[in-house]
C-alpha positions, 0 to 999 in steps of 0.5 A: 528477489528477496526483500530486505527484512529491515526495509519491508514489513507486513502490517495488519489492516487493523494497524493500517486503519489505526494509522489512517485514523491518526493521519500517520499513513501514506497508503499506496494502492497498486491495484488497477483503475477498475478495481479502484473504481469499485472500492478503495481506502479513503485517502489512498493514492492509486499507483497501478502496478502495471504502470508503477514507477518508483520515482513517483512514490510519495515522500511519506514525510515521517508517516508510515508508507503502506503498499496494498493491493487486492490480496497482498501479492502485487504490493510485494512486487511493487515493493521489490520494484521500489527497492531494486530502483534504490528506494531506501525508506521503509515500506509496509505491506498490508497483509491480506490486501483490500480483501482483508480491509473490506472483511474487517468492515473498515471505510471504503469509497467508490469512484 
């Protein structure tokens, strides 16, 4: 399924970090629980792709809604599922996923 170009966009880890610092982002992590336990972005919401339900996507309330995974593939699948289910909001995909986030040296936490 091709995602609507006006609804799903790629953004860099640096941009996500900037929005997070400004409290202007809702970050949804679609990795699995074991990956989350190893390390995750502080303040992110865990919604594993294996149990992903678009009805549970938080209302971003004017903030940027960002999906991310390990490398960028699963967040695309989550975006496809959301759009197919009728989600109308804009979804940003963090390019390079958590790998890019960690490589940039941005904050993460465990547990």
